[in-house]
N, C-alpha and C positions, 0 to 999 in steps of 0.2 A: 861443335865448331861450325862457324858460318861458311857458306859456300865460297865467299870471298877469300877467306883465310885458306880454305883448302885449294883454290886456284892459285894463291901466292905461293903456297908450299910446292905445288906441282911445278910452277914456273922456276922457282928457286932450285928445286932438285933436278929438273930435266932440261931447263931452258924454255922459253916461251913457245917456241914453235914446236919443240918436241912434245912438250906437255899437252898442247892442243891436239896433235896428231894422235897421242896415246889415248887421251880421253875419248876421242871419236873412234879409233879403229882397234885399240887392243882389247880383245875379250879376256876377262880375268875369272878364273875358276873360282876364286874366293868370293866373287859377286854373282855366283850362280850362272856364269857364262855370259855375263853382261859386260858392256863396255862401261867406262866411268859415266859417260853421258846417259846411257840407258838407266844405270842404276840411280843417278840423281832423278831422273824423270820418274823412276818407280818410287821415290821417297826414301830410298836407303839414306841414312844419316851420313853426312859428309866425313864425320870422324871414322866411321866404319870403312867407308870407301878408301879413305887415306891409309888405314891399316892394311887393307887388301893390296893396295898399290905398293906399300912399303915391303910387304912380304913377297910379293911377286917379284920386285925388282931389287930385293935384298938391300934396302935402304939401311944404313947404319943406325943403331939405336939412338945415338945423339942427335940425329936429324929427323926422327919420327914424331 
């Protein structure tokens, strides 16, 4: 998954402003205690990050 696709999915799911805030501020245990931005900087694949976000926020399967 491309980072642009990941960011689009985040914005569609949470709204542009909230998605940006979540990416910068919310620490996800599924990402080893990193935020989305930290995980991207660490080279974790966007698809893996999206899966962690979906699990954390209980995104329905049809939108994953």
